[in-house]
N, C-alpha and C positions, 0 to 999 in steps of 0.2 A: 504494499500500500504506500503510494507516494503522496497522496493527498494529505494536506494539514489536518483537516477534521477526521478523516478516516483513520489515521495513526492514533489520533487521541482517543477516539471512541473505542478502538479496539485494542488499546494498548495493554489493558489488564489481562486480555485473553492470550497474551503472547507466552504467558506461563500458565500453569494448571491452576484453577481456582477450585475451592471446595465445593462440592455438590453441583458442579456445572453453573455456578453463579456467573452472570454476564459481567458482574462488577465486583471488584475486590470487597469482601464484607469488612465490617467494623470489628477489628480485634481489640476489644476492650480489655486488655491485660497490661500489667507492668512487668511481668517476670515470666520466664520460660524454663521448664523442666526438661531434664535429660535422664534417661535410664542409666547410662554410663557417665560417672564423674570425670573420666578421661576425656570424653567428648565435650562436655562442658567446659572444661579447661583449654581444649583445642580451639573452641570458638572464642574464648575470651584472649587468646594469644593471637588470634587472627590466622590460624593454621587451618581452619575449617569454616565454611560458611554456616551461619546460624544467628539466633538472637540471644542476647545476653540481658539487657535490661531496657524498661520502656523510655528511659530518658534519653537513650541513644537510637534505639532500634524498635520498629513496629511494622507487621507486615502491610497494615493499611497505608501507613506513611511512606514505606519503601515503594509501594505501587504508585503513589503520588509522585515521589522522587523520580522515578522512571519516566513517568508521563512529562515532567517538567523537562526533564533531560532530552526528551524526544522533541519537544516544542522548540527548545533552544538549540537544537543540533548539538548537544555538548556530549561530554564524556561521563559525567556524574553530577549528582545534586544533593545537597544537604537541606532538609526543610526545618524550619523553626516556627516558634509560636506566633511570631508577627514578623512584619517586614523590618521593623526598627531592630528586633532581636538578630535577624539575619545580618544587617549591616554592621551592627555593634560587635557580635561575636566573630565575624569575619576579621574586622581590625584587630580586636583582642588577641585572635589566634596567630595573626601574621605579623603584627608590629611589635616592637619593644621601645622601652624608654630610650630616648635619643633619636629614634626614627623621625621622619617628616613625610608628610604625604601633601599632595596638591588637590584641592577640591574646586568644583565649580562654585563661582559666587552666587550663582543664581540656583538656590538649594531649599528643597522643602524644609519647612521651619524646624520640624523635630530633628532631622538629620543635622541641620545646621548647630542646634543646641548639643546634640551628641558629639560632634567633631570638637566643638570648644570644650566640652568635658574631657576629652581625650587630651587636649592641650594641656590642662591643668594637672594631668597625670604623667606628663613627660613625652607624649607623642604630638609633636606640633603639626598644625595644619596651616597651610597658606590658601586663601581663597582668590580664584582668578576668574577673569571672564572667559568662561568655556566657549563662547561663540568665536572666539579668536585664539587660534593655535599659538601665536606669538606670546600672548598674554600668559598662557599655559607654560610655555617654555621658559619664560622669564622667571617663573615662580619656583622652577626646580633648583634643588640644591645638592651637593655632594651627598647629603644623607637622605635624599628623597628615595622613597621605596615604592610609591604607589600614586597613581592619578585616579581620581574619583569624578564621574560625572553622572548626570541624568540625561536621558536622550532628549526629553522636551521638559523645560523647567515649569514647576508648579508654584505660583499661578499665572505668571505672565508670559509663559510659553516660549521662552528663548529657546532655540535649537542649538544644541552643542555642536562644535565642529569635530564630529565623532570620526570621520575618516582621517582627518589630518592628525588629530590627537593620538589615534591609534598607530600612524606612521611614527610619531613623535616618541611615544612609549616603546615601540619596537627598536627605534634607534638607540634609546638611551637604556634599554634593558629594564624598564619599569613595569610593575604590575599595572594592568589598565583594567579598572573595574567599571562597569556601565550598569546604571539603575535603569532597567527596561520597563518600570512599572507603568509609566504614563503611555507607552506605546503598546507594550504586551508583545509576546513572540509572533503573534499573528501579523502586526504591522511592521515588526523590525526584528531582526536578529543581530545582536552586537557581535557575534563571532565573525560576521562579514567584514566588520570594520577593525578586527584584530583584538577584540576584547579577551582579557585573560579570564575574568570572572563575571558573571552576570547576577544581578540581584533582580529579584521580582518580590514585590508585596503581593501575595497570593490573596489577600483580603480583596484586593481591587478587581481588575478585569478578568483575571484567570478565574477566581471564584465566581465573581460577578452577581452575586445575589445578595450581598451585605448580611450574610448569616454566618460567616466564620472568619476568624483572624488566622493569618498564616504569612509566612515569609520564605524565600529560598535563595540559596547561592549555588549557581551551576558553574562547573568547571568546563571550559570549551575546549581544551586540549591544545591551544594556540601557544601558552607561554611555556617556556623551558624552566621548570622549577629547580633544576639541577644548579642553576646559578643564583638562585635565591637563598642567602645565606642564614634567613631566619627559619628555614625548615630544620626541625630538630632532627637529630640522627636516627631516632627510633622510627621516625616516618619516611626515612630515605631508603625504601626498599619497595620493590615491585616496580609497576608502571609509574615513571616520573611524572606523567601527566595527571596522577591522582594523588600526589603528595600533599598538595595544598589541601584538597578536599578531606583526605584523612586527618590532618592536623586541624582543620576548621572543625571536623567532626569530634575529635578527642579533646584538644584544647579549648574549643569553643562551646560545641553543643554539650559535651559531657560535663566540663568544669563549670560552665555558666548555667547549663540546666534550662535553657530556654526552649523546651521541647514542644513539638506540635503534637497535639492529642489526636487519637485515631478518629473521634467523632468529627473533628473540623476538617482533618485530612480527606474523609470521606465526602463531606459536603463540597470541599473545593474541587476534588476529583470529578464529582458528578457535574459541577458548574462548568469545568473546563471544556467539557464535551462540546458545548454551544459557543464557545468563545469567538470563532470566526463568524458565526451567524449574528451574534449580539454586536460585535464590532461592526460589522458592514451596516447594521441598522443605527447604532450610535453615532458612527461617523457621518452618515448621511444626515442625520438629524442636526448634527452639530454644524455641519457646511450651511444648512438651511437657516438655522437661528443666528449664526455668526454673520451671515449675510444679510439678514433682515436687520440686526441690530447695528450693522455697519452703516446703514443708510438712514437710520432714525435720528431725528433732530434732538431728541434728549439724551443721546449717548455721545460721549467725547472721544472714546476710544474703544475698539476691540481688539484683543490680543489672540489671534488664532493663525497658526501656520498655514492653514488653508486659503486664507485671504491673500491676494496679491500684494496688498499694502504691507504684510508682515516683512520685518527685515531678513528673516531667513526662509521665505516662502520657497525660493527655489531649491535650497538645500533640502527642506523637508520633502519636497516633491521628488527629488532624486533618492533620498534614503528610505522614505517609508510608504507602504502600500497606501496608506491613508494618513492624512495630517492630525489624527487622534480625534477623540471624543471629548475633550475638555478645552474650555476657553475662558477667558476673563473679559469683562468690560468695565467702563468707567461711565458712571451716570454723569449727566451735566450737573454741575454743582449747585444748580438752582433746585434740583430734585432731592427730596428728603429719601435718603437710601432706606430708612426703616419703613417709611409708608410704602414706598415702592414693593420692597420685598414682602410686606405683609399683605399686599393686594394679590400676590401671585397664588393661585389656587391648585393647579396641577403640579407645578414645581414645588418641592419639599425644601423648606428652610432646615438645612442639615449639614453636618460634616460628612466625611467620606467621599469616595469618588469611585468610579467603575461599576455602580449600582445599576440594576435595570431601571430604576427610577432616576428622573431628572432631580439633581439636587443643587441648591443655590446656598453660598454662604458669604457674608460680608468679611473679606479677607483681612483687612487691617485691624478689625475689631475683635477677631477670634483666633484663627491658627497662627497669625503673624503678630499678634498683639504684644507678646513678651519681648520681641526684638526691639521694640522701640522705634520712634518715628525716624531717627536718621538711618538706622539699618533698612527699614523699609523703604525709604526713599532711595537708598543706593540700588535696591532690587526693583525699582520702578513700581512700588505698591502704593497707589493713591488711597486715601480715606473713602473715596466713593466706588472702590473697585469691588466687584462681585464676581466670584468663580462659579462657573456652571459646569457641572458634571452631567452630561447628556445621556439620558436613557433611551429606552426602547419604545417609548409611547409614539403614538401616531403623531406624524410631523405636524399636521395641522392643528392638533390640540394643544401642542407646545407653542405654536405661533400665535394661536388665539388667546392663549393665557398671557403671553408677554404683551399683546395688544391691548387687552383689557386693563392690564395693570398700568401701562402708560396712559392709557385714556383716563384712568382714574386720578393719576397724579398731574397730568400735562395740562 
């Protein structure tokens, strides 16, 4: 099966499933018993395949990991309880005190907060304009180990110079980590631009239904970990392409304990089956809404890579299958943001993104509030900015909802 959806839908059945089940069932257990104690020891020592303890391994979670690996055309995946856990434990496992990494300045608020916390513990970060590879190159130091970018920035939708940064990382021998959450593996595969590791918040588009938290780190097989001196000797065995994943799983997942539960893994795996179908509808809706808002007299600006006015429109067209299902817009400053948002009826006032339902949130007052006005201004976040995560509703219903809200406040 070569098709994206066919491979996802049938991935569980590539191995035997109990009782002929079409999907991997929920294995609600934390421990696994063996008839022979020597066999138990062999599994713990990595000499034999098997399951040890639920914090590290679970059959339901492993089925999801295989599914995500297939989506990203990678070699292995480790799943976590949340997307933030995936990012944090990846850095915790691979970096040490005195190391430095470069990050996009246009960064999800919680990720920005996490990176600053790492700085307080001896792993420094420099923030650079990821839309410009020269800015990223200028931030690299002798002690730099890693470059981290998001495909499309949340919420102002800057598109990173993904291909150029990939070449830069390869030239400098740096680990290249790409957060693919905003695009999903259906719209873009970071391996194609030389990503070493791919991050996905499974909570968002892959799960898609707003009913389970999860995150993942996928090894693409691109980076040669034999030259990365932070890999511990105990993990320098077998296929070098999987050394980092082994260390992330042991030093990150095992030691930090941010495990994904089997029930959540099952929800995400089932949701993933319709990823392509949902993304087609969501992206089409996003195009229609962004185009409508771009022409509205009560809107100052719309930030969506699908619009020709977007600074990285051409880059997005070359990189992504579609320009995504999330955009932000600034209301005219004469419009009360609270009155306008409260007039929306179909659109839900809520956080999260990637849901089947269209969600709206006042960015500066919520998810980016703790950053303060100066940092928000540097990221292009105006007080009137509203982020829209577009769902799968009928397009006309969404257009009508925005029209009635504008009519009420205009």
